[in-house]
Each structure stands twice: as structure tokens, then as C-alpha cells.
N, C-alpha and C positions, 0 to 999 in steps of 0.2 A: 481878359475879361474887362469890360468897361463898367463904370459906375452907373450908367444909364440903362434902364430896363429896355428889353426889346419889345416895342409896341406894334410890330408888324402884324402879328396875329390879331391883336385887338382891332386894328384898323380894318382888317378883312372880315370881322365878325358881322353877320347879318342879323340885325335886331328884329326883322320882320318874322323870323322863325320863332320868336318867343311867344308864349301864350299869355293872354291877359288874365290876371288873377281875378277870382270871384271873391269879393269881400262880403262877409256875413257878420253882422253885429251879434254878439253873443250875450253881452250883459247890458241891457238897456237900463237907463236911469229911471227911477219911479217918477210918475207924474205928480203934480202938486196935490191932486185929489187923493192919491194913494198915501202920500206923506201925511196929509190931514187925517185920513182914516186911521193910520197907524198911531198918530199922536192921541186921537180920541180913544182908541182901544187901550192904549197904555195908561191913560188917565182913569179908566174905569176899574183898574185893579186895586 
């Protein structure tokens, strides 16, 4: 056994077979207007 890994299979790997990921944002940051409304709602208590 040698200390260097066998990279033969990695070199043969075809990256064109990989699928492109579909990114979806789940948690959007609130807009300035929403933050302003929240602050005003909090002040009324």
C-alpha cells in the first residue's frame, strides 16, 4: 500500500451526469416596512 490515494476513478468521473440543484429560499428576511410595523405594534401594548 502506498501513502497516496488512488485518483484514477476520480479522473474518469463524468461531471456532466450530475444534476443541477434547485435552490429555494425558505426563510426570507423581513422588509423594512414589516420591521417598522412590528415596532409600532409593540409600542401600542
